[in-house]
BAVOKOL-481435 format. One record per residue: residue in one letter; x negated, y, z of N, C-alpha, C in turn. Coordinates in steps of 0.05 Angstrom, whole numbers. Layout:
N
R  r  n.east  n.north    n.up  ca.east  ca.north   ca.up  c.east  c.north    c.up
R  a       X        Y       Z        X         Y       Z       X        Y       Z
...
This chain:
374
R  r  n.east  n.north    n.up  ca.east  ca.north   ca.up  c.east  c.north    c.up
R  m   -1506     1827    1012    -1512      1812    1036   -1487     1798    1046
R  k   -1489     1771    1050    -1466      1756    1058   -1460     1759    1088
R  y   -1480     1765    1104    -1477      1767    1133   -1486     1794    1143
R  d   -1475     1803    1166    -1485      1827    1179   -1510     1820    1195
R  y   -1510     1796    1208    -1532      1788    1225   -1541     1759    1220
R  l   -1566     1755    1217    -1578      1729    1217   -1591     1725    1245
R  m   -1581     1705    1260    -1591      1700    1286   -1611     1676    1284
R  v   -1637     1682    1289    -1657      1661    1287   -1661     1650    1315
R  g   -1649     1626    1320    -1651      1614    1347   -1624     1613    1360
R  s   -1616     1589    1370    -1590      1586    1382   -1592     1581    1412
R  g   -1613     1592    1424    -1615      1591    1453   -1596     1610    1466
R  l   -1601     1615    1492    -1582      1632    1507   -1580     1660    1496
R  f   -1603     1673    1490    -1603      1700    1479   -1588     1700    1452
R  g   -1595     1681    1434    -1583      1681    1408   -1553     1676    1409
R  a   -1545     1657    1426    -1517      1650    1427   -1500     1673    1438
R  v   -1510     1687    1458    -1496      1709    1470   -1494     1732    1450
R  f   -1516     1739    1437    -1516      1760    1417   -1496     1753    1395
R  a   -1497     1728    1385    -1480      1720    1363   -1451     1722    1371
R  q   -1444     1714    1395    -1417      1715    1405   -1407     1744    1406
R  q   -1424     1762    1416    -1416      1790    1418   -1412     1803    1390
R  a   -1430     1795    1372    -1428      1806    1345   -1402     1797    1331
R  r   -1396     1771    1334    -1372      1760    1321   -1347     1773    1334
R  a   -1348     1777    1360    -1325      1789    1374   -1320     1817    1364
R  a   -1342     1830    1354    -1339      1857    1344   -1332     1857    1314
R  g   -1326     1833    1303    -1318      1831    1276   -1341     1829    1256
R  k   -1365     1823    1265    -1388      1821    1247   -1390     1793    1236
R  r   -1402     1791    1213    -1407      1765    1200   -1434     1755    1210
R  v   -1435     1731    1221    -1459      1722    1234   -1466     1694    1224
R  l   -1492     1690    1219    -1503      1663    1213   -1525     1657    1234
R  v   -1523     1634    1246    -1543      1625    1265   -1559     1602    1254
R  i   -1585     1604    1254    -1602      1581    1246   -1621     1574    1268
R  d   -1629     1548    1268    -1648      1539    1289   -1665     1517    1277
R  r   -1690     1517    1283    -1707      1496    1271   -1705     1469    1285
R  r   -1694     1469    1309    -1689      1444    1322   -1663     1431    1310
R  d   -1659     1406    1318    -1635      1392    1308   -1611     1395    1327
R  h   -1613     1413    1345    -1591      1418    1365   -1590     1447    1372
R  i   -1567     1455    1382    -1563      1483    1392   -1573     1484    1421
R  g   -1576     1509    1431    -1581      1513    1459   -1609     1519    1467
R  g   -1628     1517    1449    -1656      1522    1457   -1664     1505    1480
R  n   -1677     1517    1500    -1687      1502    1522   -1666     1496    1544
R  v   -1642     1507    1541    -1621      1500    1560   -1605     1476    1551
R  y   -1612     1464    1528    -1598      1441    1517   -1597     1418    1537
R  t   -1573     1407    1540    -1569      1383    1556   -1558     1361    1539
R  e   -1567     1336    1544    -1559      1313    1529   -1547     1292    1548
R  k   -1524     1281    1540    -1511      1262    1558   -1523     1234    1555
R  v   -1532     1223    1577    -1544      1196    1578   -1530     1181    1601
R  e   -1516     1159    1594    -1502      1143    1614   -1484     1161    1632
R  g   -1471     1180    1619    -1453      1198    1634   -1467     1221    1649
R  i   -1494     1222    1648    -1510      1242    1662   -1518     1264    1642
R  n   -1514     1289    1649    -1523      1311    1633   -1552     1316    1638
R  v   -1570     1307    1620    -1599      1309    1624   -1609     1336    1613
R  h   -1623     1351    1629    -1635      1376    1621   -1661     1370    1605
R  k   -1659     1370    1579    -1681      1359    1562   -1706     1375    1563
R  y   -1704     1401    1570    -1728      1418    1570   -1733     1429    1598
R  g   -1728     1413    1618    -1733      1421    1646   -1708     1431    1659
R  a   -1708     1431    1686    -1685      1439    1702   -1678     1468    1698
R  h   -1652     1473    1693    -1642      1500    1690   -1619     1504    1711
R  i   -1624     1520    1731    -1604      1525    1752   -1596     1554    1750
R  f   -1571     1559    1744    -1562      1587    1740   -1559     1601    1767
R  h   -1570     1625    1769    -1567      1641    1794   -1569     1670    1787
R  t   -1552     1686    1799    -1553      1715    1793   -1539     1731    1815
R  n   -1547     1756    1817    -1532      1775    1834   -1516     1795    1816
R  d   -1519     1791    1790    -1506      1809    1770   -1477     1799    1765
R  k   -1458     1814    1776    -1430      1805    1774   -1421     1806    1745
R  k   -1430     1825    1730    -1422      1828    1702   -1431     1803    1686
R  v   -1456     1794    1691    -1466      1771    1677   -1451     1746    1685
R  w   -1446     1743    1711    -1431      1720    1721   -1403     1718    1709
R  q   -1389     1741    1709    -1362      1742    1698   -1362     1735    1668
R  y   -1383     1744    1654    -1386      1739    1626   -1390     1709    1620
R  i   -1410     1697    1632    -1418      1670    1625   -1397     1649    1635
R  t   -1383     1655    1656    -1363      1636    1666   -1337     1636    1649
R  k   -1336     1654    1630    -1314      1652    1610   -1318     1629    1591
R  f   -1343     1620    1589    -1350      1600    1569   -1356     1572    1581
R  g   -1353     1570    1607    -1357      1544    1621   -1351     1546    1650
R  e   -1341     1525    1662    -1336      1524    1690   -1361     1515    1705
R  f   -1369     1530    1725    -1394      1524    1740   -1387     1511    1766
R  n   -1403     1491    1774    -1399      1479    1800   -1413     1495    1822
R  r   -1413     1485    1847    -1424      1500    1869   -1452     1490    1877
R  f   -1467     1480    1857    -1493      1469    1863   -1511     1491    1876
R  t   -1525     1483    1897    -1544      1500    1911   -1572     1488    1908
R  n   -1591     1503    1898    -1617      1492    1894   -1632     1490    1920
R  s   -1638     1465    1928    -1652      1460    1954   -1674     1439    1948
R  p   -1695     1447    1934    -1716      1428    1928   -1732     1420    1954
R  v   -1746     1398    1952    -1764      1391    1974   -1792     1387    1962
R  a   -1812     1389    1980    -1840      1386    1972   -1850     1359    1984
R  n   -1864     1344    1967    -1877      1320    1976   -1907     1324    1975
R  y   -1919     1325    1999    -1948      1327    2000   -1959     1301    2012
R  k   -1969     1284    1994    -1981      1258    2002   -1962     1242    2020
R  g   -1936     1243    2014    -1916      1228    2030   -1904     1244    2052
R  e   -1914     1267    2058    -1901      1285    2078   -1880     1302    2064
R  i   -1856     1304    2074    -1834      1318    2061   -1829     1344    2076
R  y   -1828     1366    2060    -1824      1393    2071   -1801     1407    2056
R  s   -1786     1424    2070    -1765      1439    2058   -1776     1462    2042
R  l   -1763     1467    2019    -1767      1491    2003   -1741     1505    2000
R  p   -1740     1532    1999    -1762      1550    2002   -1773     1549    2031
R  f   -1795     1563    2036    -1807      1562    2062   -1788     1575    2082
R  n   -1780     1559    2102    -1760      1568    2121   -1766     1554    2148
R  m   -1749     1557    2167    -1754      1546    2194   -1758     1516    2194
R  y   -1744     1501    2176    -1749      1472    2174   -1778     1467    2166
R  t   -1788     1483    2147    -1816      1480    2138   -1835     1485    2161
R  f   -1830     1508    2175    -1849      1516    2196   -1848     1496    2219
R  n   -1825     1485    2225    -1823      1466    2246   -1839     1441    2240
R  k   -1836     1431    2215    -1850      1407    2206   -1881     1412    2206
R  m   -1888     1436    2197    -1917      1443    2194   -1930     1447    2221
R  w   -1917     1461    2240    -1931      1470    2264   -1916     1462    2290
R  g   -1892     1451    2287    -1877      1444    2311   -1863     1468    2324
R  v   -1863     1492    2311    -1850      1515    2322   -1820     1512    2320
R  v   -1805     1526    2337    -1776      1523    2338   -1762     1550    2332
R  t   -1774     1572    2341    -1761      1598    2338   -1774     1614    2316
R  p   -1758     1633    2305    -1770      1651    2285   -1794     1666    2296
R  e   -1792     1674    2321    -1814      1689    2333   -1840     1672    2333
R  e   -1838     1647    2340    -1862      1629    2340   -1873     1626    2312
R  a   -1855     1623    2292    -1864      1619    2265   -1878     1644    2254
R  a   -1866     1668    2260    -1878      1693    2251   -1905     1697    2264
R  a   -1908     1689    2289    -1934      1693    2303   -1955     1675    2290
R  k   -1947     1650    2283    -1966      1632    2271   -1976     1642    2244
R  i   -1957     1653    2228    -1965      1664    2202   -1982     1689    2205
R  a   -1974     1706    2224    -1990      1730    2229   -2019     1723    2237
R  e   -2022     1703    2253    -2049      1694    2262   -2065     1685    2237
R  q   -2053     1669    2219    -2067      1658    2197   -2072     1678    2174
R  r   -2055     1699    2172    -2059      1718    2151   -2082     1738    2157
R  q   -2092     1737    2181    -2113      1756    2188   -2139     1753    2172
R  e   -2142     1729    2160    -2166      1725    2143   -2166     1743    2118
R  i   -2143     1752    2110    -2141      1769    2086   -2144     1799    2094
R  k   -2165     1811    2084    -2171      1839    2090   -2163     1856    2066
R  g   -2146     1876    2071    -2138      1894    2049   -2118     1882    2031
R  e   -2114     1894    2008    -2094      1885    1989   -2103     1859    1976
R  p   -2085     1838    1975    -2092      1813    1962   -2102     1817    1933
R  k   -2124     1804    1927    -2137      1808    1900   -2129     1786    1881
R  n   -2118     1764    1890    -2111      1741    1873   -2089     1725    1885
R  l   -2080     1704    1871    -2057      1689    1881   -2063     1676    1908
R  e   -2087     1665    1912    -2093      1652    1937   -2090     1671    1960
R  e   -2102     1695    1958    -2100      1715    1979   -2071     1724    1984
R  q   -2056     1727    1962    -2028      1735    1964   -2012     1714    1979
R  a   -2016     1689    1973    -2002      1667    1986   -2008     1665    2015
R  i   -2034     1667    2022    -2042      1666    2050   -2030     1690    2066
R  s   -2029     1713    2053    -2018      1736    2067   -1988     1734    2071
R  l   -1975     1717    2056    -1946      1713    2059   -1939     1690    2079
R  v   -1954     1668    2077    -1946      1644    2093   -1969     1631    2108
R  g   -1993     1642    2106    -2016      1630    2122   -2031     1609    2106
R  r   -2054     1601    2117    -2072      1582    2105   -2060     1554    2103
R  d   -2047     1544    2125    -2038      1516    2125   -2018     1511    2103
R  i   -1998     1528    2101    -1977      1524    2080   -1989     1527    2052
R  f   -2007     1546    2049    -2021      1550    2023   -2035     1524    2015
R  e   -2050     1513    2033    -2066      1489    2026   -2049     1465    2020
R  k   -2027     1461    2034    -2011      1437    2030   -1989     1440    2009
R  l   -1977     1463    2008    -1952      1466    1992   -1954     1485    1968
R  i   -1976     1500    1966    -1979      1519    1944   -2002     1513    1926
R  k   -2026     1509    1937    -2051      1507    1922   -2050     1486    1900
R  g   -2045     1461    1907    -2046      1439    1887   -2025     1442    1866
R  y   -2000     1449    1874    -1978      1452    1855   -1985     1474    1835
R  t   -1994     1497    1845    -1999      1520    1828   -2022     1515    1809
R  e   -2043     1501    1818    -2065      1496    1800   -2058     1476    1779
R  k   -2040     1457    1785    -2030      1439    1764   -2012     1455    1744
R  q   -1996     1472    1755    -1977      1488    1738   -1991     1506    1719
R  w   -2012     1519    1728    -2026      1539    1711   -2053     1530    1700
R  g   -2063     1507    1709    -2088      1498    1699   -2112     1515    1706
R  r   -2109     1530    1727    -2130      1549    1736   -2132     1549    1766
R  d   -2155     1556    1776    -2159      1558    1805   -2142     1582    1816
R  c   -2131     1579    1840    -2114      1600    1851   -2129     1627    1854
R  k   -2155     1625    1857    -2171      1650    1858   -2173     1665    1832
R  d   -2167     1650    1810    -2168      1662    1783   -2141     1670    1772
R  l   -2120     1668    1789    -2093      1676    1780   -2085     1702    1793
R  p   -2070     1719    1779    -2062      1745    1791   -2043     1742    1814
R  a   -2045     1761    1833    -2028      1760    1857   -1999     1762    1851
R  f   -1991     1776    1830    -1963      1782    1826   -1947     1757    1820
R  i   -1959     1735    1810    -1945      1710    1804   -1929     1700    1827
R  i   -1939     1705    1852    -1927      1693    1875   -1914     1713    1894
R  k   -1912     1738    1885    -1902      1759    1903   -1872     1755    1910
R  r   -1857     1741    1893    -1829      1737    1898   -1824     1711    1914
R  l   -1845     1699    1924    -1842      1673    1938   -1822     1677    1962
R  p   -1801     1661    1963    -1782      1663    1985   -1793     1653    2011
R  v   -1792     1670    2032    -1801      1662    2059   -1778     1671    2078
R  r   -1767     1651    2093    -1744      1658    2110   -1749     1648    2138
R  y   -1742     1664    2157    -1744      1656    2185   -1716     1647    2195
R  t   -1703     1632    2178    -1677      1620    2185   -1678     1591    2175
R  y   -1658     1575    2185    -1656      1547    2176   -1638     1547    2151
R  d   -1650     1557    2129    -1635      1560    2104   -1650     1548    2081
R  n   -1640     1526    2069    -1653      1512    2047   -1645     1522    2020
R  n   -1629     1543    2018    -1621      1554    1992   -1644     1569    1979
R  y   -1655     1558    1957    -1678      1569    1945   -1673     1597    1934
R  f   -1651     1601    1921    -1645      1627    1909   -1628     1644    1927
R  n   -1637     1668    1932    -1622      1687    1948   -1603     1702    1929
R  a   -1584     1687    1918    -1566      1698    1897   -1537     1695    1905
R  l   -1521     1714    1898    -1493      1714    1905   -1478     1692    1889
R  y   -1486     1688    1864    -1473      1669    1847   -1494     1648    1838
R  q   -1486     1622    1840    -1504      1601    1834   -1488     1576    1826
R  g   -1499     1560    1807    -1486      1536    1800   -1496     1524    1774
R  i   -1484     1502    1766    -1491      1488    1741   -1465     1484    1725
R  p   -1465     1490    1699    -1441      1486    1684   -1432     1457    1683
R  m   -1407     1452    1690    -1397      1425    1690   -1395     1415    1661
R  g   -1407     1391    1657    -1408      1381    1629   -1433     1389    1615
R  g   -1451     1405    1628    -1476      1412    1616   -1477     1439    1601
R  y   -1501     1449    1598    -1504      1475    1584   -1497     1474    1555
R  t   -1500     1451    1542    -1494      1449    1514   -1465     1457    1509
R  k   -1447     1449    1527    -1419      1456    1524   -1415     1486    1525
R  v   -1430     1500    1542    -1428      1529    1544   -1437     1542    1517
R  i   -1459     1532    1507    -1470      1543    1481   -1450     1538    1459
R  e   -1438     1514    1458    -1417      1508    1438   -1394     1528    1439
R  n   -1386     1535    1464    -1364      1554    1467   -1372     1582    1458
R  l   -1397     1590    1464    -1407      1616    1455   -1407     1618    1425
R  l   -1414     1596    1412    -1418      1596    1383   -1392     1587    1368
R  d   -1371     1584    1382    -1345      1576    1370   -1337     1594    1347
R  g   -1333     1583    1324    -1324      1599    1301   -1347     1612    1285
R  i   -1372     1607    1294    -1395      1619    1281   -1409     1598    1264
R  e   -1418     1605    1240    -1432      1586    1223   -1460     1581    1235
R  v   -1467     1555    1238    -1493      1547    1250   -1506     1527    1231
R  r   -1531     1532    1225    -1547      1512    1209   -1571     1503    1226
R  l   -1573     1477    1230    -1594      1466    1246   -1616     1453    1228
R  g   -1640     1450    1240    -1662      1439    1225   -1672     1458    1204
R  v   -1668     1483    1208    -1677      1504    1189   -1699     1521    1201
R  d   -1723     1520    1190    -1745      1536    1200   -1746     1562    1185
R  y   -1738     1584    1198    -1737      1610    1185   -1763     1617    1172
R  l   -1786     1612    1186    -1812      1621    1175   -1819     1606    1150
R  k   -1809     1581    1146    -1815      1566    1122   -1798     1577    1098
R  y   -1774     1587    1105    -1756      1596    1084   -1750     1626    1087
R  r   -1770     1641    1096    -1767      1669    1102   -1756     1685    1078
R  s   -1768     1681    1055    -1761      1697    1032   -1732     1693    1024
R  e   -1721     1668    1029    -1693      1663    1023   -1675     1675    1045
R  y   -1682     1671    1070    -1664      1679    1091   -1664     1709    1098
R  e   -1686     1723    1091    -1686      1752    1096   -1668     1767    1077
R  q   -1658     1752    1056    -1640      1765    1037   -1611     1761    1044
R  v   -1604     1745    1064    -1576      1738    1068   -1562     1756    1088
R  a   -1577     1772    1103    -1564      1789    1124   -1577     1816    1125
R  e   -1561     1835    1133    -1571      1863    1136   -1592     1865    1158
R  k   -1588     1849    1179    -1607      1851    1202   -1613     1823    1212
R  i   -1637     1819    1221    -1646      1794    1232   -1652     1797    1262
R  i   -1641     1780    1278    -1647      1779    1307   -1665     1754    1311
R  y   -1690     1759    1317    -1710      1737    1317   -1717     1731    1346
R  t   -1714     1705    1354    -1720      1697    1381   -1743     1676    1383
R  g   -1757     1673    1361    -1781      1655    1362   -1805     1670    1373
R  p   -1828     1657    1374    -1853      1670    1383   -1860     1693    1365
R  i   -1865     1716    1377    -1871      1741    1362   -1897     1739    1346
R  d   -1917     1725    1358    -1943      1723    1344   -1940     1704    1320
R  e   -1923     1683    1322    -1919      1665    1299   -1904     1680    1277
R  f   -1886     1698    1283    -1872      1714    1263   -1892     1729    1246
R  f   -1913     1740    1258    -1933      1755    1244   -1957     1738    1235
R  d   -1952     1711    1235    -1972      1692    1226   -1999     1695    1241
R  y   -1996     1701    1267    -2019      1703    1285   -2041     1722    1276
R  k   -2033     1742    1260    -2054      1759    1247   -2071     1775    1267
R  l   -2060     1780    1291    -2075      1795    1311   -2088     1776    1332
R  g   -2082     1750    1330    -2091      1731    1350   -2067     1716    1361
R  t   -2073     1695    1377    -2052      1677    1388   -2047     1683    1417
R  l   -2022     1688    1424    -2014      1691    1452   -2016     1664    1466
R  e   -2023     1665    1492    -2026      1640    1507   -2001     1634    1523
R  y   -1995     1608    1525    -1973      1598    1542   -1982     1574    1558
R  r   -1967     1567    1578    -1968      1541    1590   -1945     1525    1578
R  s   -1949     1499    1574    -1929      1482    1563   -1922     1460    1584
R  v   -1901     1445    1579    -1893      1424    1597   -1886     1399    1581
R  r   -1896     1376    1590    -1889      1351    1578   -1872     1335    1597
R  f   -1852     1321    1587    -1833      1306    1604   -1835     1276    1598
R  e   -1835     1261    1619    -1831      1232    1617   -1805     1225    1629
R  n   -1786     1216    1612    -1759      1210    1621   -1756     1180    1626
R  e   -1740     1173    1646    -1736      1144    1652   -1707     1140    1661
R  l   -1694     1121    1649    -1667      1112    1657   -1671     1089    1676
R  l   -1660     1092    1701    -1664      1071    1721   -1637     1058    1728
R  n   -1637     1032    1731    -1613      1017    1737   -1609     1016    1767
R  k   -1606     1040    1779    -1601      1043    1808   -1586     1069    1813
R  p   -1571     1071    1834    -1555      1095    1838   -1571     1120    1847
R  s   -1595     1116    1858    -1610      1139    1867   -1640     1133    1867
R  f   -1656     1152    1859    -1685      1148    1859   -1698     1164    1883
R  q   -1690     1190    1885    -1703      1206    1906   -1683     1221    1923
R  g   -1657     1220    1916    -1636      1232    1933   -1635     1262    1932
R  n   -1648     1274    1913    -1648      1303    1910   -1653     1310    1881
R  a   -1643     1333    1872    -1646      1341    1844   -1676     1346    1837
R  a   -1690     1359    1856    -1718      1367    1850   -1736     1361    1873
R  v   -1758     1347    1868    -1779      1342    1888   -1806     1351    1875
R  n   -1818     1371    1888    -1844      1381    1879   -1867     1364    1892
R  y   -1886     1357    1876    -1909      1342    1886   -1933     1361    1888
R  t   -1939     1369    1913    -1957      1392    1917   -1986     1385    1921
R  d   -1993     1360    1922    -2021      1353    1923   -2033     1354    1895
R  r   -2059     1358    1894    -2073      1361    1868   -2076     1334    1854
R  e   -2076     1312    1869    -2082      1286    1858   -2059     1274    1841
R  t   -2034     1279    1850    -2011      1269    1834   -2010     1284    1808
R  p   -2010     1271    1785    -2013      1285    1760   -1989     1302    1752
R  w   -1965     1294    1760    -1941      1310    1753   -1936     1332    1774
R  t   -1922     1353    1766    -1916      1375    1784   -1891     1369    1800
R  r   -1871     1357    1787    -1846      1351    1801   -1831     1329    1786
R  i   -1811     1318    1801    -1793      1298    1789   -1765     1310    1792
R  i   -1750     1310    1769    -1722      1319    1769   -1705     1294    1767
R  e   -1684     1292    1784    -1664      1271    1782   -1638     1285    1774
R  h   -1631     1283    1749    -1611      1300    1736   -1583     1297    1748
R  k   -1576     1273    1756    -1548      1268    1765   -1540     1285    1789
R  w   -1560     1293    1805    -1554      1308    1829   -1547     1337    1824
R  f   -1552     1347    1799    -1542      1373    1792   -1512     1374    1792
R  e   -1500     1351    1788    -1470      1349    1788   -1461     1329    1809
R  f   -1476     1328    1831    -1468      1313    1855   -1466     1283    1850
R  g   -1480     1272    1830    -1481      1244    1825   -1455     1232    1813
R  k   -1438     1250    1803    -1412      1241    1793   -1408     1249    1763
R  d   -1390     1234    1750    -1384      1241    1722   -1361     1262    1723
R  e   -1351     1269    1699    -1332      1290    1697   -1305     1283    1709
R  n   -1301     1257    1714    -1276      1249    1727   -1279     1245    1757
R  g   -1302     1251    1768    -1307      1249    1796   -1316     1221    1805
R  n   -1323     1204    1786    -1332      1177    1793   -1362     1176    1798
R  d   -1370     1160    1817    -1399      1156    1823   -1412     1143    1799
R  l   -1436     1154    1792    -1451      1143    1769   -1470     1120    1779
R  p   -1468     1097    1766    -1484      1074    1776   -1514     1075    1770
R  k   -1521     1091    1749    -1549      1093    1741   -1560     1121    1746
R  t   -1586     1125    1741    -1597      1151    1745   -1619     1156    1724
R  v   -1624     1181    1718    -1645      1189    1699   -1664     1208    1713
R  i   -1690     1202    1712    -1710      1220    1724   -1729     1230    1702
R  s   -1740     1253    1707    -1760      1265    1689   -1784     1274    1705
R  r   -1807     1263    1699    -1832      1273    1710   -1843     1295    1693
R  e   -1851     1317    1705    -1860      1340    1690   -1891     1343    1693
R  y   -1904     1346    1670    -1933      1350    1669   -1938     1377    1656
R  s   -1953     1394    1670    -1960      1420    1659   -1985     1418    1642
R  s   -1987     1433    1620    -2010      1432    1603   -2015     1458    1589
R  e   -2039     1462    1579    -2046      1486    1564   -2032     1483    1537
R  w   -2019     1505    1528    -2005      1504    1503   -2024     1504    1479
R  k   -2017     1488    1458    -2031      1490    1433   -2010     1490    1411
R  k   -2017     1499    1387    -1997      1501    1365   -1984     1474    1361
R  g   -1958     1474    1359    -1943      1449    1356   -1929     1441    1381
R  d   -1939     1451    1405    -1926      1446    1430   -1903     1466    1434
R  e   -1885     1460    1453    -1864      1479    1460   -1875     1499    1480
R  p   -1875     1525    1474    -1885      1545    1493   -1865     1550    1515
R  y   -1874     1550    1540    -1855      1553    1563   -1861     1579    1578
R  y   -1885     1581    1590    -1891      1603    1608   -1912     1621    1596
R  p   -1906     1646    1590    -1927      1664    1580   -1949     1668    1602
R  v   -1973     1670    1593    -1996      1675    1611   -1999     1705    1613
R  n   -1986     1717    1632    -1985      1747    1633   -2009     1759    1645
R  d   -2033     1752    1635    -2057      1765    1645   -2063     1790    1628
R  e   -2084     1803    1634    -2090      1829    1621   -2095     1825    1591
R  k   -2110     1804    1584    -2116      1799    1556   -2091     1794    1539
R  n   -2073     1778    1549    -2049      1771    1534   -2029     1795    1533
R  s   -2029     1810    1555    -2011      1834    1556   -2020     1854    1535
R  v   -2046     1858    1532    -2056      1876    1512   -2049     1867    1484
R  l   -2053     1841    1479    -2047      1830    1453   -2017     1832    1446
R  y   -2000     1826    1466    -1971      1829    1461   -1964     1858    1455
R  a   -1976     1877    1468    -1970      1905    1463   -1977     1912    1434
R  r   -1997     1900    1423    -2004      1905    1395   -1983     1892    1376
R  y   -1974     1868    1383    -1953      1856    1367   -1927     1872    1369
R  k   -1922     1883    1392    -1898      1899    1396   -1899     1924    1378
R  e   -1922     1935    1375    -1925      1958    1357   -1919     1951    1328
R  e   -1928     1927    1320    -1922      1917    1293   -1892     1913    1290
R  a   -1879     1902    1311    -1851      1897    1309   -1835     1923    1306
R  a   -1844     1944    1319    -1830      1970    1319   -1830     1982    1291
R  k   -1848     1973    1273    -1849      1984    1246   -1827     1972    1228
R  l   -1815     1950    1237    -1795      1936    1221   -1768     1947    1227
R  t   -1753     1955    1206    -1727      1968    1210   -1704     1947    1210
R  n   -1709     1924    1199    -1687      1904    1196   -1691     1879    1214
R  v   -1710     1879    1232    -1715      1857    1250   -1715     1866    1279
R  v   -1700     1852    1296    -1700      1858    1324   -1711     1833    1338
R  f   -1729     1836    1357    -1741      1814    1371   -1728     1812    1399
R  g   -1720     1788    1406    -1707      1784    1432   -1713     1757    1444
R  g   -1704     1753    1469    -1708      1728    1482   -1736     1725    1494
R  r   -1740     1702    1506    -1764      1696    1520   -1789     1697    1502
R  l   -1787     1684    1479    -1810      1683    1461   -1814     1708    1444
R  g   -1791     1720    1437    -1793      1744    1420   -1804     1768    1435
R  t   -1802     1768    1462    -1812      1790    1478   -1835     1781    1497
R  y   -1845     1757    1493    -1867      1746    1509   -1862     1751    1539
R  s   -1838     1742    1549    -1830      1747    1576   -1818     1722    1588
R  y   -1823     1718    1614    -1810      1695    1627   -1785     1705    1642
R  y   -1762     1703    1628    -1737      1712    1639   -1722     1689    1653
R  d   -1709     1695    1675    -1689      1677    1685   -1665     1678    1666
R  m   -1647     1659    1668    -1624      1658    1650   -1606     1682    1652
R  d   -1601     1692    1676    -1584      1715    1679   -1595     1740    1665
R  v   -1622     1742    1667    -1635      1766    1654   -1633     1763    1624
R  t   -1637     1738    1614    -1635      1733    1585   -1607     1741    1575
R  i   -1587     1734    1590    -1559      1741    1582   -1555     1771    1583
R  a   -1565     1784    1605    -1562      1813    1608   -1577     1827    1585
R  k   -1601     1818    1577    -1616      1830    1555   -1601     1827    1529
R  a   -1589     1803    1525    -1574      1799    1500   -1549     1817    1499
R  l   -1535     1820    1521    -1512      1837    1522   -1520     1866    1516
R  e   -1542     1875    1528    -1551      1902    1524   -1559     1907    1495
R  k   -1574     1888    1484    -1583      1890    1456   -1559     1891    1437
R  a   -1540     1873    1442    -1516      1872    1425   -1500     1899    1427
R  e   -1498     1909    1451    -1483      1934    1455   -1497     1957    1439
R  t   -1524     1958    1441    -1539      1979    1427   -1536     1976    1397
R  e   -1539     1951    1387    -1537      1946    1358   -1509     1951    1347
R  l   -1489     1942    1361    -1462      1944    1351   -1451     1973    1352
R  v   -1461     1988    1372    -1454      2017    1373   -1466     2031    1349
R  k   -1491     2024    1342    -1505      2036    1319   -1490     2030    1293
R  k   -1478     2006    1292    -1465      1997    1267   -1438     2011    1263
R  k   -1426     2022    1284    -1400      2034    1281   -1400     2058    1263
């Protein structure tokens, strides 16, 4: 065997695991079927703007160990995620906070806002049974109808009454004038883009792009003692137990010859009639400036359209309902039978991880694996 580890996938999980393995003196080969590294955190420079090609990625964490680790591989700016909601031309602050409540009801104090929500949540009796009831119990009927219902139904392609309550349990609700979406100690965007971070993680490691492991499985399973696989777990097993469901996202990108389109990095369109879920204006992730601090004269926007996943599409969000959870558990049993393959990452474990959790999981898996190898 020429390598100790074959890393299938060069996304965040794969790059972190590969870096840790190489630091421990292991021989590592990374392959990826795309023509670039970075998986879905890949950024591409367009007119000096670092464009998030697979949707907005805003790093946030309370995990000091993860923050100290990832900032060794890139300098992060002080970007604070403060999206806004556009409901038929009405603009509201996100996350739901006193600015939102003031615009919605004219209330000024936290006490008034809490009273209004308490009044509206009375329609929910007992434990919320679905996403609609959960949302109303958190923020009331008015905010649900204007700022949650349409966006969520576009995002998931299902009525809010047919979605599980847990999807929205972490919804931030604040009785302060605070537009910071993430309640995290550490937050920012890597200066120069995520691709630069992945390049630094993979420094000194052999990487082959445009290589589909599943097409050349017989060849590549011979090159390393152990395979770390970060692709879809059901695809690895040729869908023999059935196909796991995902939501996918399609992007329409546009380069505009103007300095600003919407004046904010993210604007969510929360009415049902607007076909896209949100528009990202990438330059505002880095305050509209290039790496030398100069104002950028153009801008790039991305309209996001949510869709049901089908084979050939990029899978984004696992549909964590009971049917899919049962099917994943069966695939996990199959995976446990393999002694030379480890499944990791978002697709390998059928989980929707934030970036900090992905890094933490990769560090944990590397520690476990490398201790075993000693």
